[in-house]
N, C-alpha and C positions, 0 to 999 in steps of 0.2 A: 880640752883637758878632761881627764877621766877622774871621777870622784865616786868612791864606794860608800853608800849611805850606811853600810853596816858598821863603819868605823866612826860615824858621826853621831853626836848626841844633841846637836843644835835643833831646836824645834822649828825655827824659822830659817829657811834658806834664803840666799841673797835674791832680792827682787830682780826681775829682768823685763825686757820689752816683750819677748816672745818665748813662751813655754810650750815645748813640743812633747806630746805623750807618745812614745814609741820611737825606737831606733832601727827600723827596717828600711826598706827602699825609700819610702816617702819621707820618713824622719831624717835620714842621713842626707837625702837630696836637699831638703829644706835647710839643714845646717850648712851644707856646702855652699848653697846659693846665698845665704844670709851672713856668712862669717866675715865678709869684708864690707858689709852694708853700714856699719856703725851702730847697728842695733845689738843690744845684749841678748843672747840666746841661751836657753837651757833646754836640754833633752832629758826627759824622765824615762829611763829604760827599766821596766819591771824586772828583767832578768839581769844576769851578770855579763861579763865579757865572754864567757863560754857557757855551754849547756850545763844546767844542773837539774837533777830530777825534781827537786823541791819546786823550782820555778815552773818547770814544764807541766807539773801536775795541776797548776792553777788554770791551765787551758782545758781541763776536763769539763764535760757537760753532757747533754743528752742529744740524741740524733734520731730522727725518723725520716722516712722517704716514701715516695710513691711506690705502690706495689710493683715489685719486679726490679726496682732500682736498688743500688747499694751506695752507702756512704760510710767512710771510716770514722772512727772516734775523733772528736774535736781536737785532741792533742796530738794527732798523727801528722797532719800536714802543716800545722802552724808551729813555729819554733819561737820560744820565748827567751831570747837573749840577744845580745848586740848583733845587729845585722838581720834579725828577724828571719823570715822564711827564705830570704835570699841565701841563707846558709845551706840549704839543700836544693836551691833553684837549679834547674837544668839549663835555663837560659833562653828559651824560645821567645823571640821578640819580633813584633811587627806592629804597625799602626792598626788601629781599629778600622774596619771597612768604612768607606765614606758614607754609605747609605744609613749606617747606624745612627748618624747624627741628625738625620732628616725624618720627617713624618712618613710613616709607612702604613699600609692598610692591613686588614685582617688580624687585628689585635697585636700588631708589632710595635705600636707605640708612636709617640710624637717626636722621638729623638731627644737630642740634647738642647740646652738653651743657647748653643752656638754651633757653628759649622766646624768641620774638621780643619778647614783652612785657617780658622782663627787660632787653632792649637798648633799650627805648623811651626812657628818659631820655637815653641816649647818642645815639640818633637825633635827638632834639630839639636837642641841642647841635651835632651834626654838621650839621643844617640851617642853623644860624646860621653855623658856620665855613665852610660851602660857599656862603653868601650866596644861599640858594634862595628867599627870600621867604616867603610864608605857607605853612603846613603843610596844603595842600589837594591831594588827589590824586583827587578824584571827577570823572570825565570829564564827566558830564552837567552838573554845577554849573559847572565851569570853562568849558565850551563855551557854556552859556547866558549866563553873566556876561560873556563876551567878545563877546556879541551875534552869535553864529553859530548856524546851524541844527544841531540834534542829529540827525545822520543814522544813527548807530549807537548803539544802547542795549544795556546789559548784559541778558542773559537767563539762564535756568537753564543754558544751554549756553555762552553767549558772555560773556567778561570783557572789560572795556575798561580795561586798565592805562594809567597815566599816568606820564610822565617829566617832571621839571622841570629847568630849566637855570639855572645861577648868574648872578647879576649880575656877579660877578668870576670869570673862568675860571682865571686864573693864580695859584696859591698863592704862587709866588716873588715876583712883582711886587706882589701885593696886600699881602703880609705882610713884604716886604723892609724897609721903613722901620722898622716896629715891632721886628723882630728885630735890626736893626742897632744899636738902642739898648738891647736886652735884656741882662740878665746872662747869658743862655744863650750859651755860646761855640760858634760854628759854624766848624769848621775846613774850609777848602777844600783840595782836593788831598790828602785824608786817606784813602788807600786801605787798607781793612781786609784784613789778610793772615792773620788767624787769632787764636786765643786761647790763653792759658796757663791751665790748670786746676790746682787744688790739691784734694787729697783729705784735708785735715786734719780735716774735720767728718764727720758721719754721711752727708751727701750732698756730692758734688763741687760746687765753686764755680769760676767763672771769676774770675781775679785780674787779668789784663792783656789788653788788646787790642793786637795788633801792627799797625803802620801803616807804609806807605811813602809818601813824597811823590812829586811828579811827577818828581823827579830821582833816585828810587830810594833816597833816604836813609831810614834806619830810625828809627822813633819807637815809643814805647809809652805807654799810658794805663791807669792803674789806676782802678777805680770800684767802688762797692758793688753796682751791678747794670748789666747790659748788655742793650740792646734792639736786635735786628735789625729794621730798618724799611726795607729796601732794595728792596722789590717782590717779587712772587711767585717769580720764577726766581732772583733774587739771594739772597733769604733762604735758599732751599733749597740753593743752591750753597755759601753760607757754612756752613750746618749740616752739609752733607756733608763739608766740609773739617774742621770742628770734630770731627765724629764719628770721624775717623781717629785722634784722640788721646784723645777722651773717648767711649768706647763707649756710655755710658748714653744719649746723645742719640738713638741709633737702636736703643734696646732693643726697640722694637716690630718692627723690620725694615721699617717702612713709610715711612721717610724717603725722599723723592723720588718715591714712588709716588702715583698718583691725581691727576695733573695734569688740571685741568678748564679748559674753555674754553666759549665761547658760539658754536656754529656760526652763521654769518651767510650770507645770500645771497638773491637774488630768486628765489622758487620758484613764482610765479604772477602773473597779471594779471587785472584785471576792468575792464569798462567802467562808465561812470557810471550806466547804466541809466535809472532814473526821475529821477535827480538832474542838475541842470545844473552845468557846470564852475564857475560862480560860487559855488555853495553848498558847495564841497568843502573849503574851507580848514580847517574843524574836524577833518577826518579825514586830509588829505594835507599840511597845513601845520604850522607851528610858531607858533601864535597867541600873543599876549601876554595874560597874566593882568592883572587890574585893578591888581596891584601893580607891573606893569612887567616882570616876569620872563616868559620864554617857557615853554611846555609843549607836550607831544606826546602825543596819544591813540593808543593801539594797540588791537589786538584779539587775543584768544586764548581758549583754553578755560578755563572756570571750574575752580577747584581741585576742586570736587565731581565734575565729570565726569572730570577727570584721575585722581582717586582711584578712582572706580568702575572705570575701565579699566586701572588700574595703569600709567598713562602719566606720563612726565616733563612738567614745565611747558614750554609752548611759547608764544611770543608772535609776533605779526607786526605790523609797521608798514606803513602805506599811503603810498606815495610816488608822485609823477608818474613814470611809467615812463621817460620820456626823460631824467630826471635821474639815474638809476641807472647807474653805470659799467658798460660792456658786460661787463667781466671778472667782474662780480658776478652776471650773469644765469645762469639755470640751466635748460638744456635748449633744444633747437632751436626749439620753438614760441615760447618767450619771446624768444629772440634775434630771430626773424622779426618778432614783434610790436613789439619795441623798435625795430627798423630802420624800421618804418612810422611811428614817432612822431618821427623825427629831422626837422629843418627841411628837409633836402634831399630827403626822401622825397615822391614824387608822391602827393598825396592823403593825406598823413599825418594821423593822428587826434589828434596832439598830447596835451595834458594830459588829455583825456578818458580815456586809458588809465592805469589805476592799477596800479602795481607792488605786489605782495604780498611783503614782505621779511621773511624769517624771522630771529628772534632767540631761540635756544633754549638749554636747559641740556643737560647730558649726565650719564650715570651715572658713578659712581666706578669706575675701571678700573685695575687694577694695571699693565697694560701701557702705560698713558699715564703718562709719567714724565719726571723731570729727573735727569740723572746727570752725573758728571764725565768728562772725556776727558783724554788725555795732553797735548794742546796747551796751551801757556801764553801769557799775554799778555806785554807788554814788561817788566812788573815781576816776572814769574815766577809769577803766580797761575794755577792751572789753570782752564780754561774749562769751560762747561756744554754739555750736549747735551740737546735736547728731542725726545722721541718723543711726538707727539700722536696718540692712538688713540681712535677713536669706534666704539662698539659697533653691530652691526647692529640691535639693538632700538631704539637711539636714532633711527636712520634711519627705522625703521618708525613710531615715534611721531610724528615730524615729518610723515610722509606722511598718517597718520590725522588728525592735528590740522589739517593744511591742508584736507583734505576736509570736516571738520566745521565749521571756521570759514568756509570758502567757502560752505557751505550756508546759514549764518546771514547772510552778506553778501547772498546772493541773496534771502533773505526780507526783508532791509532795503531792497530795491529796486535793488541793484547787479546788473550782469551785462550780457551773458554773461561767462563766466569761462574763462580758459585756465590750465591747471596745468602746471608743469614736471614733470620726472621726478626726484623726490628719491631714487631708488634708487642712482644712480651718484654723486651729489654732485660732479660734475665741476668745479664752480666754487665750492663752499662753502669758506669760509675762517673762521678764528677772528675774534673780535671785539677782539683786543688785550688780552684780560682774562686775566692769568696767575694762576690760582687753584690751590689744592691743592698737594700735595707735602709739606706739614708739617701734616697735618690735626689739628684740634682734637678731642680725645676725653678723657673722664674717666679712661680706663684707659691706663696707661703701656705696656700690652701691645698696644694697638691704635692709639694716637695718638702724635703727636710733641710737641704742646703741650697743656696743660690748658685748662680753661674761662677761665683768666685770662691766656692766651697765654704762660705759663711753660713752658719746655722740661721735659718729664718727666726726672727724674733729675739735674737741675742747678738748684740753689737760686736762682741769680741771673741766669739767661740767659733772655731772652724773644724771641719772634719774632711781630711783629704785622703784619697785612696780609692780602692775598689768599692767601698760602701756607697759612694755617691753615683755609681754608674746607673743611669736610668735605662739603658739598653747595653747589651754586652757584646754583640757580634759573636764571631767564633775565635777572634784573635786572642792570643795570650795577653793578659792585661798589664804586665809589669812595665813595658815601655810607656803605656798611657798613664799609669800611676805616677811614674817619674815625671812625665810631662805635666801632669796636673800639679805636682809639687813645685815644679819650676814656675808654673803660672801663678801659684799661690805666693811663692817667694816674691815675685815681682809685685803682686797686689799689696802685700804687706809693706814692702819698701815704699810704695806710692802713698800708702795711707798713714804711715807712722813718721 
């Protein structure tokens, strides 16, 4: 059921078992998974049922980046209303790479506190919730069944990762009718302003969440447990505020540190070579699977080769060069080639030129972080600052991966090839994937949440979503975020 706090004057809202802060992919998933559990559930959505300028402005903050990189304002990629950022989600979905969960060398981290196989039942459910169709991610099988030529095959060096796209992109519109009739209470205009903690037990507990509505009126809600599900940056912001009164939340000293993104950008181009433009749809297009959903085949290094070289995971998608925005192009050579593909260019080569678009991970780096600043929004909540920092070793890994993958494309009959200059990254940008800052770890001395998304040191406070990723891989995070929310829903049902 939907309730607009702007029309309410009750200071105390009805107590519940589970209070969820945020109605994006994670929050809606939790609600769907818990609605028939017998637990009383409330969602606090700071925005409304649709976009408003007033609410969106509360996501403003400060941004800085490594030299040469760029990042948009904090209120550009995040959306602050029912459905969250899924309201402009394009839908790229795949599981995180398996090696992301394991210990790796050369500064790539010790992985997650569980294996990917432990998350598999939750991935299966997440596939259903994200309406992704059949669970098939094999590039050669998908391309063949779509009656397209297989121009690029996996080798000992080359991997062919696949992304799938949902039948229904918008969580809010797809699940709105069901949730409007649900016993789950969804409060709109319920801006979380912090928590009250009590230390009456062996471990601190949150007892109340404090709320302001759009008019600045104060409310409070008591619950048996509280879940932050507000997105990567927002979860960290809320935890940083909470840690000012409950020091156990940042016992590790790592809260806010290790912000992770997926550097994106066109770093090379290649001609069709032996292949005709008519045969390229399987590698540059977004074909339909036999179940009607779309998929995308990429290229990258195999996990074995990456491990041998101590390199992070890097993937590339192949796109018609002329369709890539000019600001995403990387280096003078790529810019010149792009210009030749435009319709107005004399003798332009058009779709025969294939852009090589990087989608990579980055190493955990304490200098890459989310913090609080003194500026406040109209309700008096302190704003966030993002410092996105990328290590020189990450840049070197992308350059090496590009050369190795490019060599495999030449073997597959593509070419000749033009490579950009990934040293300066003058046009590289993030992917809009806000990860890390409240990393998951078994130890309270190193992590912020444990393997069940529970905050170390607080019995009943959880943070679920991209903020808990200890490593990010190159895969788009939404499917994993939904899987983590499914996992948390099961945990809450077992514990309450």
